[in-house]
Each structure stands twice: as C-alpha cells, then as structure tokens.
C-alpha positions, 0 to 999 in steps of 0.5 A: 503522498500516497493515499490509502482507501478504506478498503485497502486499509482493512486489507492491510489490517487483516494481513498484518494481524494474520501475520502476527506482526509486532506493534509498528509492523506493516505493509512495505512497498518497494521498487524492484529493478528498474521498470519491473514494478513494485513489490509488496511485503509484510515487515516488522519494521521499516528500513532506515530510509523508508517513508512511514505512513500511518493512519486508520490503524495501519502502517505502510513503509515506502522505500525511497524510489517507491515513495517517489513513484507513488507520491500522487497515487492511491492504493486500493483493493479490487476484486479479480476473477481467477479460475479459483474464484474471486480474489482481492488484489492491491491496485494502484491508481491516480488520485482524484483531481480536486474539483475547481471551486466556483 
C-alpha cells in the first residue's frame, strides 16, 4: 500500500484546505496513458473504483492502475530549485526495506 510521508500529508492538507474541498475530498492520483506517468489532481470525492487511503487528516484516492503501480512506493514532497526560486514538488520513491531481525 502507498505510504505517505508526514511532509506530503502536510502538503496535501494545505492543498485541500486552499481548494475548499468538501469533507471527504482529497488528492487523486491517476495513471495517464500507458508509460506517460501519473497525474495528481484534487477531487471532491473518489471515482467508484478508486482505492481510498485515509490517515493523518488526509484523504488520497488512487485510480486502479495507479494503486497497482504505487503499491510498494512512498509519496513525499521534495524541494526543487527553479528559476523562480525553490518549489516543493510531490515525489514517488521506493519504500524502505524492513531491517532484518537479529
């Protein structure tokens, strides 16, 4: 299941509050055309087939194909330098491997 960092959760909270989404609204991640990546958008509610993740005060809707791709990933926010200055952008990375027990 997709993991969401605390930093990403704070960014999602900020985005959904600024957009004045209704209760239950959240960030939706959908797969675009094959091999074209993922699309993030704000949604008032999930599509019927979406997987809904909730926790830490945020709601994320995963389109079926996106849920499969992101099953073992983590959603984070990272600073990126742009000509206009530093921006924060969502980033997808691998989840940390569990450490072997001694």
